[in-house]
N, C-alpha and C positions, 0 to 999 in steps of 0.2 A: 462585457467581460470576455476574456479569451483564455483558453485552457489547453495545455498539453496533457494528453492522457497516455499512461504507460502501465506496465505491469511486470510480473515475472513468469506468468503462465504462457506467454506468447501472444503474438498479434492476432491469432485466430481464436483466442479463448472466449468462452461464452460470458465470463465475468466482465471482460473488457467491453464486449458488445453491449452488455447491460449497462455498464457505466456510461458509455457513449449515449445510449438511449435516454438516460436520466439527465445528463448534463447538456446535451444539445438543446434542451428546452430553455436553457438560460445562458448559453455561451457559444461562441465560435470555438470549435474543438479540432485539434490536430492530434492524431494518434502517431506516436513514435514508440514502438514496443519491440521487444526481442523477436527475432524470426521464429524461434522455437522456445520450449520451456527452459526457464532459467531459475527455477525455484531453489531456494537455499544457497544461492551463490553469495549472499551478503553484499558487501560494498565493493566487490571485485570490479576492476576496470581493465580495458584492453588497451595496451600501449605498444605492443610489438607486432601485432598482426593487423593488416588492413581489414576494415569491416565493410561488408556490402550493405547498401541501403536500397531497398526495393519498394517501389510504390505499388501498393495493392489496390489502390483506388483513390479518388479525390480525398486528400487530407489524411491518408492512412498509409503508414510506412512501417516496414519491418526491417530491423537492424540486426546484423550478425554480430551481436554483442550482448552485454549484460544490461540489466535495468539501469544501473548507474551510468553506463555508456549512453543509454537512450536519453537520460536527463542532460548529459553533457552535450550530446549532439543537438538536441532541441533547444537548449537554453544557453549554451556556451557562446563565446565570442560575442558577448552582449546580445544574446538571443537572435543571432543572425538568421538561423534556419527558421525559427518560429516567426520572425518578422516577415521572412520571404513567403511563408505559407499563410500566415494569419493577418499580415498587414503591418505597417510601420508602428501602430499603436501597441503592438505586442511586446511590452517591456515591463519590468517590475515597477510598481507593485500590481499593475493591472493584469499581469499574466500569471496564472496559477499552473502548477503541475499537480495532477491528481493521479494516483497510482492504484490500480485495482480493477474490478473488485476481485480480490484474491480468492481462489478456491481453497478455503481453509483459513483458520484464524491465524493472526500474528499477534500473540499475546505475550506479555511479560518479556522474558529474555529472547523471545523469537525475533524481536525487532533488530537484533544484532546479526541474525542469520538471514532474515528475509530480504530477497531482492526487491520486493514491492516496497518495503520500508526504505531500502537503500535508494531507490529512485527519488522518493520524497526527500530523504536526507540530502542527497546530492543537490536537489533543487534549492533547498534551504541554504546549503553551503554557498551556492551561487547567488543568493540574495533574493530568491523568489519564494512566495508563499506556497505551501504544499500540504497535501493530505494523502495519507496512505489509508486505504479502506479494504477490509477483509470480511469474508463471510465464514463464520464458524460452521462446520458441517458435523452434525451429530453422527454417532457411531452407526455404521451400516445404513446411512441415509444419503440422499442426494439433494443438492440445493434446489429450491423453487426460485428461479431467478426473478420472476415477477414479484414475489414477496421480498426478495433482496432489494429490488428496485424501490419498492415502497419504503423500506427501512432506510435505504440510502438517501432518498429524498428528504426524509425527516432530519437525518443527521446533517445534510448539507444546508437545509433551511436554518438550522441552529448555528452552524459554524460560519456561514457567510454573513451572519449578523454580528459576528465578533471580530475583534482585531487580533490577528496572530502576531505575537512578538517576534522581532528579528532573531534569527538564529534558532528558531523552533519550527517544528512541523506537527500536524495533528495525526494521531494514529487512531483509527476508528475500527471497531470490531462489532459486527452484527451478529445477534444471537440466532439460534436455529431451533425454535420451539416446535413442539409436536403440532400445536395449532398455529399454522402459518398465518392465519388471519388476525391473530391477536396483536394488540398494541404493546409497545415496549417503551419503558422509561429510558430516557437518555441520562447517563451518569458520567460526569467528568471525574476521573479517578487516576491515581498513579499506576505506573507499571508495577507488576508483581516481580520482586527480585528472586523468587524461588527458582532454583535450578530444576531442570527436568529430572524425573526419576527414571534412570535408564541403566541398562547393563549390556554387556556383550556376551554372546554365546558362541563358543567355539564349535564349529561344525566342519569336520574334516579339514582342519587347519585354517579355516576362514572365520573371521569374527563377524557376527551378525548383530546389528544394533537392535535392541528390544526396548520398547517403551509403551506405556498406555497414555496417549495424549489426553484422553478425555477424563482421566482420573489423576491428572498431574497435581503436584503440590500447589497450594494457593493460600493467599492471605486474604482475610475478610476485607471487603470493600476495595480491593485492588482489581485490576482489569480482568484477570482470569476469573475471579469469583463473580464479578459483575456480568460478564458476557455469558459464561457457562450457566449462570443463574437466570438467564432469560432477559437481560437488559442490554441496551446499546452502550458499549464502553467507549469513551473518548479520552485519550491521554495526550497531553502536550509534551513533546519530546525535544530535548535540546540536542543540537548537533555536536556538543562537547559535554563531557561529564561536569556536573556541578562541583565547584570547589568552594569550600567555606573559608573565606579569608578574614572572618570577623575577629578571630582571636589574635 
């Protein structure tokens, strides 16, 4: 198995290093990630500005672009870059793109804002299987990346035994329990469509966005409720909205 790893926190992010440690056990891995933080850029791509591609070590590249750019560079042109770095067998469906481990959850409508999810979505658009994986971080807490690695291994063990449908990608969110050693149920669930509860506060003529991410609206048994309730949420996301043509 061969994999391209990316994220939206940047090539030096601890979550990406954790993801590499987890996946190098089972696959040849190539890192193509943004040179710096690109959180919240959604599916933006760079078309008018040349992008620098810097090798930081064997199989580890930083791109002056967005997460979706990283997927395009690694997997575009029939995966020419990935084949160069990983060998001629690096082609769909043998080649996966895994994005993460994001510092912070990407739940519900976050998938339309998240650069991590966008990297996985772009890979799916290009015909490659993909997973976006994120670590929810509790209020006033920091992640234990060794615990995140253990949770991620369990999620990957489950997902790599399944067949991902064309035009879809997996979105995984890991919980952040007080007891980091606890086991967590894996739940396949839909995205929560609830909007964020937010407002803008005018401070000296500037609008400041205010929200409580941890107490955001949620629907029972959807991904926000599952992950923030202490379980691993996995959702299958289409690259285009579902349209019911049955009528």
